N, C-alpha and C positions, 0 to 999 in steps of 0.2 A: 130843318131849314138851314141853308148854307150861311156861313158867316162872311160878311163882306170885309175884305182887308184891302185898304188902300196902301200899296207899297210905297208910293212916293211920299205920302203923308208920314208913314212910319219911318222911312229913311230920313226925312227932314227933321222929324221929332227927335230921333236918336242923335242926329248931328248937333242940334241945338242943345240937347241934354249933355252931350260930351263936352261941348264948348263951355257950358256953365259949370260942369263938373271940374274941368281943368282950371277954370278961372277962380272958382269959389270953394271947391271942395264938397265933400259929402255933407258936411254939417250945414251947408246952405239949405239943403232940402229937408232938414230935420227941425221939428218944432222945439223951440227953446224952453217954453213954459209948460210943456205937456206933463201929465202925471206919469207917463211912461218914460223910460230912459231914452229910447230911440223911437220916436213917433214921427212918421212922415207927414210933412205939411202938404196937404192936398192942393193948396193954392199954387204951390211952386210946380207941381206936376201938371196942373191944369194950364199954367202959364206956358210951359214948354209946348204942350200940344196945341194950344191956341195960337202961339207964335208960328208954329209950323203950318197950321191951317191958313193963317193970314198971309204967309209968304208965298203962297201958290201963285203961279202966273194968272193973269186976269182971264185968259181963255179957258181955264179949267174950272169946272163947277165946284161948288162947296162940297166937302166930303160928307158922306152920309153919317148919321149919328152913330150907327153901329161901328163904322170904321174909326171914328173918333174915340169911341169907347175902347176899341181894341188897342189903339195907339196908347191910350192912357194906361191900360193894363200892362202893356209891354214896358213902358217907362217905369211904372211902379215895380215890376219884376226886376228890371235891371238895377234900380235903386236899392231894392231889398238885397240883391246879390252883393252890391258894393258895401252896404252897411254890414252885412254878415262877414264879408271879407275883412273889413276894417276891424270888426270886433275880434276876429280870430287872430289878426296880426298883433293886436294890443293885449291879447290874453284874457279878454272878458268872457 
């Protein structure tokens, strides 16, 4: 079965993600009280995708669930890349 990808949703989600990343940094997306050293806080990733979905023009339909899931995965992947990059820069 083909996977549905909503490119406008993905673009908007990445734009919001980069705005938050520039304003607050990578640590904003990490859980502070988790048992792991670098644990991603799911609610922040969900907030980025939900904001992108709500910012759509009124004439566009709500994105399908599989498109929202794909956007969520892409934001998580980008966040993991950023965390690993920050770890390598600090020497961890």
